[in-house]
N, C-alpha and C positions, 0 to 999 in steps of 0.2 A: 666541253671541250676533256676535265681529266676524267669524266664519264665514258665520256668516247672512246679517251686512251686507255681503260682497260678491259671492257667489253667488245668493242670491236673486231676484234684478233688478228690486230693488222700486225703487231709486233711477238713474238718469238717470248719476251720477257718483259716486265714493270717492273721498278723501284719505285712503288709508291707514297713520297715523300710526303704528300697532304697525308697520307691513314697515320704515317707515322710522326708525323710534326702536329695534328689536330690535337686540340681540346676536345675530351671524351662529354665531357660535358655539353659540345657544341661544337659538332664537327668542321664546320666552317670558318673557324678561329684559329687562332697559334695559339697552342697549349702555352699556357703563360710562365711553365718552367722552361720554355726555350725562349721566351720573347724576349730579342732585344733591347726593348722598351719601346719602339717603335708600331708593334703589332703587326707584321709583316717580314721582317727581317730574325734571322735565327740566330741566341747567343752564343759560346763556346759550347752548352751541352747538348742544343740543338745540334750543331754539328759533328757532335759525336752520336747524338742519334742518327742522324742521317746515316752515318760513314756503318753505323752499324747492321742497317737496315740493308746492307749492300750485300751480298751473298756474292764470295768471292770465289768458290767451288765452283766446280763445273758437273 
């Protein structure tokens, strides 16, 4: 689904939070520095990283 969202051309823009939050050594996993502890939900730093990924300028 993520690949389709990224590549289908159906959207004007996409904030790819999966890539922003991914572990560089295993892109299918949440980066340990952003992991709340359940390997699924972000911690406070993870939420900061997601907010930084959103471009607010047009």
